[in-house]
C-alpha positions in Angstrom: 71.0 288.8 161.6 69.1 288.7 165.1 71.6 287.3 167.6 69.1 284.9 169.3 68.0 283.6 166.2 71.6 282.4 165.5 72.2 281.2 168.8 69.3 279.1 168.4 70.4 277.7 164.7 71.8 274.0 164.7 74.5 274.3 162.0 75.4 270.7 161.6 71.8 269.9 161.5 71.2 272.4 159.0 73.9 270.9 156.9 72.1 267.6 157.0 68.7 269.3 155.7 70.7 271.4 152.9 72.8 268.0 151.7 69.8 265.6 152.2 71.6 263.7 155.0 68.7 264.1 157.8 66.9 261.1 158.6 64.9 263.3 161.3 64.3 266.3 159.4 61.3 267.3 161.8 63.6 267.3 164.6 64.6 270.8 162.7 62.0 271.7 160.2 58.5 273.0 161.1 57.4 274.9 164.5 58.9 274.0 167.7 58.0 275.9 171.1 61.8 277.1 172.6 62.2 279.0 175.7 62.6 282.2 173.9 59.1 281.8 171.8 58.2 279.7 168.6 60.8 278.8 166.4 59.8 278.2 162.8 62.4 276.6 160.4 62.4 275.7 156.5 64.1 275.0 154.1 63.0 276.2 150.6 65.5 276.2 147.8 64.9 278.7 145.1 63.1 280.6 147.3 64.1 284.5 147.5 62.0 285.5 150.2 59.5 283.5 152.7 56.9 284.5 155.5 55.4 282.7 158.1 51.5 283.8 158.2 50.2 283.5 161.8 46.8 284.9 161.9 46.3 288.0 159.8 50.1 289.1 160.6 53.0 288.0 158.4 56.7 287.5 159.7 59.7 287.6 157.2 62.0 284.6 157.8 65.4 285.2 157.7 67.9 283.3 155.3 70.2 281.4 157.4 71.9 279.1 154.7 72.4 280.6 150.8 70.7 277.0 150.0 67.7 278.1 151.4 67.4 277.4 154.5 65.0 280.3 156.4 64.0 280.9 160.3 61.9 282.9 162.1 61.4 283.6 166.1 58.2 284.4 166.8 58.9 286.2 170.6 56.3 285.3 173.1 54.2 282.8 170.7 52.9 279.7 171.5 52.5 276.9 169.1 49.7 278.1 166.6 48.5 277.3 163.2 50.6 279.4 160.8 51.0 279.4 156.6 54.1 279.4 154.6 54.1 282.8 152.2 56.8 281.9 149.6 58.6 284.1 146.7 60.6 282.2 144.3 63.7 283.2 142.1 61.5 283.2 139.0 58.7 285.9 140.6 55.9 283.5 141.4 54.7 283.2 145.0 52.3 280.9 146.6 51.2 280.4 150.2 50.8 276.8 151.4 51.0 275.1 154.7 53.7 273.4 156.0 54.2 269.5 155.8 56.1 269.5 159.1 53.1 271.0 160.8 51.3 267.8 160.9 51.6 264.9 163.3 52.4 261.2 162.8 49.9 259.2 161.4 51.3 255.9 163.1 50.4 255.4 166.7 53.5 253.4 168.7 51.1 250.5 169.0 50.6 250.4 165.2 54.5 250.7 164.8 55.1 247.8 167.9 52.7 245.3 165.4 54.4 246.3 162.3 57.9 245.6 164.0 56.1 242.2 165.1 54.8 241.6 161.8 51.0 241.2 162.6 50.1 244.4 161.4 47.9 242.8 159.1 45.9 246.3 158.1 49.2 248.1 157.1 48.3 248.9 153.6 45.7 251.1 154.8 48.8 253.5 155.7 51.9 252.6 153.7 51.8 254.0 150.1 49.9 257.0 149.2 46.6 258.2 150.4 44.4 261.1 150.0 43.2 262.0 153.5 42.5 264.8 155.7 44.5 265.7 158.9 43.0 268.9 160.9 40.9 270.4 158.1 43.5 270.3 155.4 43.3 268.0 152.1 46.3 266.5 151.1 48.1 263.3 150.5 49.7 261.2 153.2 52.7 259.1 152.0 54.2 256.2 153.9 57.1 253.6 153.2 59.5 251.0 154.8 62.7 251.5 153.7 64.7 250.1 157.0 68.1 250.5 155.2 67.6 254.0 154.0 69.6 257.1 155.8 66.8 259.1 154.2 63.8 259.1 152.1 61.9 262.1 150.0 58.5 262.5 148.4 59.3 264.5 145.1 57.2 265.6 142.2 56.5 268.5 140.0 55.3 270.1 142.6 58.5 270.6 144.5 60.4 271.0 141.1 61.6 267.3 141.3 64.1 268.5 144.2 64.5 265.3 146.4 65.9 268.0 149.4 62.6 270.0 149.6 60.1 267.4 151.4 62.2 264.9 153.2 60.5 262.3 154.9 60.3 261.8 159.1 61.5 258.5 160.2 59.4 256.7 162.8 62.1 255.4 165.5 64.0 252.7 164.9 60.9 251.1 162.5 62.5 251.9 159.3 59.0 253.7 158.3 59.4 257.1 156.8 55.8 259.4 156.4 55.1 262.5 155.6 51.9 264.5 154.9 51.9 266.7 151.9 48.9 269.3 152.3 47.2 270.2 148.7 
């Protein structure tokens, strides 16, 4: 294991992700610029190999936790679009967009209106809505669960595994969201 990558890992945060206890999974998951380059982290249970594809180049990710937590450090790279190439334990492979690579669809002003009880068009955000973000088609999910520790999107696309697509909590609003590409 690469020592620089090892030192960048937030082991307590990884355990939160693995055991579905993270209220803010995007703090770790997805791509983040760090001093050493671009750090990409994903949680893919049942995967035997994961790679980050940037442009035409593929970068194998290292298994950090046997539950399926992978990471790669791309030295000298800046934030850029990437795909995930995943090989599962049943031999199937797929290439997909990382849900944690997409920005929040709620603005601060909308969250303030929601908190004040005057966001009358909130139905346009809450629930499940097909949409396109940055040219990528998918479904945007948002729920209000003020007492929830975490919320997940589950379905046959992730083998009904609630650990795989944990939603992002938006501050103290109680709103959780996640855009699911594809």
